DRENLUM-12663 format. One record per residue: residue number from 1; y, x, z of N, C-alpha, C in turn. Coordinates in steps of 0.2 Angstrom, whole numbers, plus 5000, padded with zeros to 4 digits. Layout:
DRENLUM-12663
resi,n_yy,n_xx,n_zz,ca_yy,ca_xx,ca_zz,c_yy,c_xx,c_zz
NUM,Y,X,Z,Y,X,Z,Y,X,Z
...
This chain:
DRENLUM-12663
resi,n_yy,n_xx,n_zz,ca_yy,ca_xx,ca_zz,c_yy,c_xx,c_zz
1,5534,5457,5678,5542,5458,5678,5543,5466,5676
2,5540,5470,5678,5541,5477,5677,5540,5479,5669
3,5535,5475,5667,5533,5476,5659,5539,5474,5655
4,5542,5468,5657,5547,5465,5653,5553,5470,5653
5,5554,5473,5659,5560,5477,5661,5559,5483,5656
6,5553,5486,5656,5552,5492,5652,5553,5491,5645
7,5551,5485,5643,5552,5483,5636,5559,5483,5634
8,5563,5479,5638,5570,5479,5637,5573,5485,5637
9,5572,5490,5641,5575,5497,5642,5573,5501,5635
10,5567,5500,5633,5565,5503,5627,5569,5501,5621
11,5570,5494,5620,5573,5491,5615,5581,5493,5615
12,5583,5493,5621,5590,5495,5622,5592,5502,5620
13,5587,5506,5622,5587,5513,5620,5587,5514,5612
14,5583,5511,5609,5582,5511,5602,5589,5509,5598
15,5591,5503,5601,5598,5501,5598,5603,5506,5599
16,5603,5509,5605,5609,5514,5606,5608,5520,5602
17,5602,5522,5600,5601,5527,5596,5603,5525,5588
18,5602,5519,5587,5603,5517,5580,5610,5515,5578
19,5614,5514,5583,5621,5513,5582,5625,5518,5578
20,5625,5524,5580,5628,5530,5576,5626,5530,5569
21,5619,5529,5568,5617,5529,5561,5620,5524,5557
22,5621,5518,5560,5624,5512,5556,5632,5513,5555
23,5635,5515,5561,5642,5515,5560,5645,5521,5557
24,5641,5527,5557,5643,5533,5554,5640,5534,5547
25,5637,5529,5544,5634,5530,5538,5639,5530,5532
26,5639,5534,5528,5643,5534,5522,5639,5535,5515
27,5641,5532,5510,5637,5532,5504,5640,5538,5500
28,5635,5542,5498,5637,5548,5494,5639,5546,5487
29,5645,5550,5486,5648,5548,5479,5645,5553,5474
30,5641,5558,5475,5639,5562,5470,5632,5565,5473
31,5629,5569,5468,5623,5573,5470,5624,5579,5474
32,5620,5581,5479,5621,5587,5482,5619,5593,5478
33,5619,5599,5480,5618,5605,5476,5611,5605,5474
34,5606,5604,5478,5599,5604,5475,5598,5599,5470
35,5600,5593,5471,5599,5587,5466,5602,5589,5460
36,5609,5591,5460,5612,5593,5454,5608,5598,5450
37,5606,5603,5454,5602,5609,5450,5596,5606,5447
38,5592,5601,5451,5586,5598,5448,5588,5595,5441
39,5593,5591,5441,5595,5587,5436,5597,5591,5430
40,5601,5596,5431,5603,5601,5426,5597,5605,5423
41,5593,5607,5427,5587,5611,5425,5582,5607,5421
42,5581,5601,5423,5576,5597,5420,5578,5595,5413
43,5584,5595,5411,5586,5594,5405,5587,5600,5401
44,5590,5605,5404,5592,5611,5400,5586,5616,5399
45,5582,5617,5404,5576,5622,5405,5570,5619,5403
46,5568,5612,5405,5562,5609,5404,5562,5604,5398
47,5567,5602,5396,5568,5597,5391,5564,5590,5393
48,5565,5588,5399,5562,5582,5402,5567,5577,5404
49,5567,5571,5400,5572,5566,5402,5571,5563,5409
50,5565,5563,5411,5563,5560,5418,5564,5565,5423
51,5569,5566,5427,5570,5571,5432,5565,5571,5437
52,5562,5565,5439,5557,5564,5444,5551,5568,5442
53,5549,5567,5436,5543,5570,5433,5544,5578,5433
54,5550,5580,5432,5552,5587,5432,5551,5590,5439
55,5553,5586,5444,5552,5588,5451,5545,5588,5453
56,5541,5583,5452,5534,5582,5454,5530,5587,5451
57,5530,5588,5444,5526,5592,5440,5527,5599,5440
58,5534,5601,5441,5535,5608,5440,5539,5611,5446
59,5545,5609,5448,5548,5612,5453,5544,5611,5460
60,5540,5606,5461,5536,5605,5467,5529,5604,5465
61,5527,5608,5460,5520,5607,5457,5515,5608,5462
62,5516,5613,5467,5511,5615,5472,5510,5609,5477
63,5516,5605,5478,5515,5599,5482,5510,5594,5479
64,5511,5593,5472,5507,5588,5469,5500,5590,5469
65,5499,5597,5468,5492,5599,5468,5489,5598,5475
66,5493,5599,5481,5491,5597,5487,5489,5590,5488
67,5493,5585,5485,5492,5578,5486,5486,5576,5482
68,5485,5579,5476,5478,5577,5473,5472,5580,5477
69,5473,5585,5480,5467,5588,5485,5466,5583,5491
70,5472,5581,5494,5471,5576,5499,5468,5570,5497
71,5470,5567,5491,5467,5561,5489,5460,5562,5488
72,5458,5568,5485,5450,5569,5484,5447,5569,5491
73,5449,5573,5496,5446,5573,5502,5446,5566,5505
74,5451,5562,5505,5451,5556,5508,5446,5551,5504
75,5445,5551,5498,5440,5547,5494,5433,5549,5496
76,5432,5556,5496,5426,5559,5497,5424,5557,5505
77,5428,5557,5509,5427,5555,5516,5425,5548,5517
78,5429,5543,5513,5427,5536,5514,5421,5535,5510
79,5419,5538,5505,5413,5537,5501,5407,5539,5505
80,5408,5545,5509,5403,5547,5514,5401,5542,5519
81,5406,5540,5522,5405,5535,5528,5403,5528,5526
82,5404,5526,5519,5402,5520,5517,5396,5520,5513
83,5393,5526,5512,5387,5527,5508,5382,5522,5510
84,5379,5519,5505,5374,5514,5506,5367,5517,5505
85,5362,5516,5510,5356,5519,5509,5352,5515,5503
86,5348,5518,5499,5344,5515,5494,5340,5509,5496
87,5337,5510,5502,5333,5505,5505,5337,5498,5507
88,5343,5499,5507,5347,5493,5509,5348,5489,5503
89,5348,5482,5503,5349,5478,5498,5356,5475,5498
90,5358,5473,5492,5365,5470,5492,5364,5462,5491
91,5369,5459,5494,5369,5452,5493,5371,5450,5486
92,5368,5445,5484,5369,5442,5477,5375,5437,5478
93,5380,5438,5474,5385,5433,5474,5386,5431,5467
94,5388,5424,5466,5389,5422,5460,5395,5424,5456
95,5395,5426,5450,5401,5428,5447,5405,5423,5444
96,5411,5424,5444,5416,5418,5441,5416,5419,5434
97,5415,5413,5430,5416,5413,5423,5423,5415,5421
98,5428,5412,5425,5435,5414,5423,5436,5421,5424
99,5434,5425,5429,5435,5432,5429,5431,5435,5424
100,5425,5433,5422,5421,5437,5417,5425,5436,5410
101,5427,5430,5409,5431,5429,5402,5437,5433,5402
102,5441,5433,5408,5447,5436,5408,5447,5444,5408
103,5441,5446,5412,5440,5454,5412,5439,5457,5405
104,5435,5453,5401,5434,5455,5394,5440,5456,5390
105,5445,5452,5391,5452,5452,5388,5456,5457,5391
106,5457,5457,5398,5462,5461,5401,5460,5468,5402
107,5453,5470,5403,5451,5477,5405,5454,5482,5400
108,5453,5481,5394,5455,5486,5389,5463,5486,5389
109,5466,5481,5390,5473,5481,5390,5476,5485,5396
110,5473,5484,5402,5475,5487,5408,5474,5495,5407
111,5468,5497,5404,5466,5504,5403,5472,5507,5399
112,5473,5504,5393,5478,5506,5388,5485,5507,5392
113,5487,5502,5396,5493,5502,5400,5493,5508,5404
114,5487,5510,5408,5487,5515,5412,5488,5522,5409
115,5485,5522,5403,5485,5528,5399,5492,5529,5396
116,5495,5524,5394,5502,5524,5392,5507,5527,5398
117,5506,5524,5404,5510,5526,5409,5510,5534,5411
118,5504,5537,5411,5504,5544,5412,5505,5548,5406
119,5504,5546,5400,5505,5550,5394,5513,5550,5393
120,5517,5545,5395,5524,5545,5394,5528,5546,5400
121,5524,5549,5405,5527,5550,5412,5533,5555,5412
122,5534,5559,5407,5539,5564,5406,5545,5560,5403
123,5544,5554,5400,5550,5551,5396,5552,5545,5400
124,5548,5541,5403,5549,5535,5406,5547,5535,5414
125,5549,5530,5418,5546,5530,5425,5539,5529,5425
126,5535,5532,5429,5528,5532,5429,5525,5539,5430
127,5519,5540,5429,5516,5547,5429,5508,5546,5431
128,5505,5552,5433,5498,5552,5433,5495,5548,5439
129,5499,5548,5445,5496,5544,5450,5497,5536,5449
130,5502,5534,5446,5503,5527,5444,5498,5525,5439
131,5498,5529,5434,5493,5527,5428,5486,5527,5431
132,5484,5532,5435,5477,5532,5437,5475,5526,5442
133,5480,5524,5446,5479,5518,5450,5478,5512,5445
134,5482,5511,5440,5482,5506,5435,5475,5505,5432
135,5472,5511,5430,5466,5512,5427,5460,5509,5432
136,5461,5512,5438,5456,5510,5443,5456,5502,5444
137,5462,5499,5444,5463,5492,5444,5459,5488,5439
138,5458,5491,5433,5454,5488,5428,5446,5488,5430
139,5444,5493,5433,5437,5493,5436,5436,5489,5442
140,5441,5488,5446,5441,5483,5451,5440,5476,5448
141,5443,5475,5443,5442,5468,5440,5435,5467,5437
142,5432,5472,5435,5425,5472,5433,5421,5471,5439
143,5422,5474,5444,5418,5473,5450,5418,5466,5453
144,5424,5463,5452,5425,5456,5455,5422,5451,5450
145,5421,5453,5444,5419,5448,5439,5411,5449,5438
146,5408,5454,5439,5401,5455,5438,5398,5458,5444
147,5393,5454,5447,5390,5456,5453,5386,5462,5453
148,5383,5463,5447,5379,5469,5446,5382,5474,5442
149,5388,5474,5441,5392,5480,5438,5391,5486,5441
150,5389,5492,5437,5388,5498,5440,5392,5503,5437
151,5395,5508,5441,5398,5514,5438,5393,5519,5436
152,5395,5523,5431,5392,5529,5429,5395,5535,5434
153,5392,5536,5440,5394,5541,5444,5394,5548,5441
154,5389,5549,5437,5389,5556,5434,5396,5557,5430
155,5397,5551,5426,5403,5552,5422,5410,5552,5426
156,5410,5549,5431,5416,5549,5436,5417,5556,5439
157,5411,5559,5441,5411,5565,5444,5413,5571,5439
158,5410,5570,5433,5412,5575,5428,5419,5574,5426
159,5422,5568,5425,5429,5567,5423,5434,5570,5429
160,5432,5569,5435,5436,5571,5440,5436,5579,5441
161,5430,5582,5440,5429,5589,5441,5433,5593,5435
162,5432,5590,5429,5435,5594,5423,5442,5593,5423
163,5445,5587,5425,5452,5586,5425,5455,5590,5431
164,5452,5591,5437,5455,5595,5442,5455,5602,5440
165,5449,5605,5437,5448,5612,5436,5453,5614,5430
166,5454,5609,5425,5459,5611,5420,5466,5611,5422
167,5468,5606,5427,5474,5606,5430,5476,5613,5433
168,5471,5616,5437,5472,5623,5440,5473,5628,5434
169,5469,5627,5429,5469,5632,5423,5476,5632,5420
170,5479,5626,5419,5485,5626,5416,5491,5629,5420
171,5490,5628,5427,5494,5632,5431,5494,5639,5431
172,5487,5642,5430,5486,5649,5430,5489,5651,5423
173,5489,5647,5418,5491,5649,5411,5499,5651,5411
174,5502,5647,5416,5509,5649,5417,5510,5656,5419
175,5506,5658,5424,5506,5664,5427,5504,5670,5422
176,5499,5668,5418,5497,5673,5413,5501,5675,5407
177,5505,5669,5405,5509,5670,5399,5516,5671,5401
178,5519,5668,5406,5526,5669,5408,5527,5674,5413
179,5522,5675,5417,5523,5680,5422,5523,5677,5429
180,5524,5681,5434,5524,5679,5441,5529,5674,5443
181,5528,5670,5448,5532,5664,5450,5532,5659,5444
182,5528,5658,5440,5528,5653,5435,5521,5649,5435
183,5519,5648,5441,5513,5643,5442,5515,5636,5440
184,5511,5633,5436,5512,5626,5433,5519,5625,5429
185,5521,5631,5427,5527,5631,5422,5525,5628,5416
186,5528,5623,5413,5525,5620,5407,5528,5623,5401
187,5532,5628,5401,5536,5630,5395,5532,5635,5391
188,5526,5637,5394,5522,5641,5390,5519,5638,5383
189,5519,5631,5383,5516,5628,5378,5522,5626,5373
190,5528,5627,5374,5533,5625,5370,5536,5618,5372
191,5543,5618,5372,5546,5612,5374,5547,5606,5369
192,5546,5607,5363,5547,5602,5358,5554,5599,5357
193,5554,5593,5354,5560,5590,5353,5562,5585,5359
194,5568,5585,5361,5570,5580,5366,5568,5573,5365
195,5565,5570,5370,5564,5563,5370,5558,5561,5366
196,5554,5566,5363,5548,5564,5359,5542,5565,5364
197,5537,5561,5361,5530,5561,5365,5528,5568,5366
198,5527,5572,5361,5525,5579,5361,5531,5584,5363
199,5533,5584,5369,5539,5588,5371,5537,5590,5379
200,5542,5593,5382,5542,5595,5389,5536,5600,5390
201,5534,5603,5385,5528,5608,5386,5522,5605,5388
202,5519,5608,5393,5512,5605,5395,5513,5599,5400
203,5519,5597,5402,5519,5591,5406,5515,5585,5404
204,5515,5583,5398,5511,5577,5397,5503,5578,5398
205,5501,5584,5397,5494,5586,5398,5493,5586,5405
206,5497,5589,5409,5496,5589,5417,5496,5582,5419
207,5501,5578,5417,5501,5571,5420,5494,5567,5418
208,5492,5569,5411,5486,5565,5409,5480,5567,5413
209,5480,5574,5415,5474,5576,5419,5475,5573,5426
210,5481,5573,5429,5481,5569,5436,5479,5562,5435
211,5481,5559,5430,5480,5552,5429,5472,5551,5429
212,5469,5555,5425,5461,5554,5424,5458,5556,5431
213,5460,5561,5435,5457,5562,5441,5459,5557,5446
214,5465,5554,5447,5466,5549,5451,5462,5543,5450
215,5462,5541,5443,5458,5535,5441,5451,5536,5443
216,5448,5542,5442,5441,5542,5444,5440,5542,5451
217,5444,5545,5455,5443,5545,5462,5444,5538,5465
218,5449,5534,5463,5450,5528,5465,5445,5523,5463
219,5442,5524,5457,5436,5520,5455,5430,5521,5459
220,5429,5527,5461,5423,5529,5465,5424,5526,5472
221,5430,5526,5474,5431,5523,5481,5430,5516,5481
222,5432,5512,5476,5431,5505,5475,5424,5504,5475
223,5420,5508,5471,5413,5507,5471,5409,5508,5478
224,5412,5513,5481,5409,5514,5488,5410,5508,5493
225,5416,5505,5492,5418,5500,5496,5414,5493,5494
226,5413,5493,5488,5409,5487,5485,5402,5487,5488
227,5399,5493,5488,5392,5494,5490,5392,5492,5498
228,5397,5495,5502,5397,5493,5509,5398,5486,5510
229,5402,5483,5506,5403,5476,5507,5397,5471,5505
230,5392,5474,5502,5387,5470,5499,5381,5470,5503
231,5381,5473,5509,5375,5474,5514,5373,5467,5516
232,5367,5466,5517,5365,5460,5520,5365,5460,5528
């Protein structure tokens, strides 16, 4: 009886706290000062049609660098705990002919879509994280289709390391060329013409590097999970 009473009191308290949020909620009719400045600067200063990209890559570029680092640490941790010993054997599972046939057609298309998403991230919705995950889904399809499919871990590690290192170098290039407080400032490369693929300075390059790094990390994570799931 006491358990039900406490549950009722907790629910009643949550409802009491939620009532002001519902009754006093008003829809904003315009952007606040920070949002307005972001929208204005993304068009005038950075030549980026996608304001979200301008915020993620430039205005809050250090946050994005931190997110990439956190993703790397998370995938490395999962890979470590799921690491399979060489002496352990994997279960053999029959491959699906439907998946094998479909993967041969869909895998190249999925990879091209992922590349398109992060290369055009400054023009349309999308970006490095989204494109990288799409590319990783192509390798997931190959894992499901072929029981003996193996990643080139050396290639994955090289791609991940080079993309991350180059990302930091591009950030330092802003400091070296434009001066202090210009880390990850893309304008050192030239802004180009509005709405064109080669525009917004170094933003397409930064997003491409993020896409490659995220795709490599997620693919490595999927491979680690596949190995762990294949234990006898």
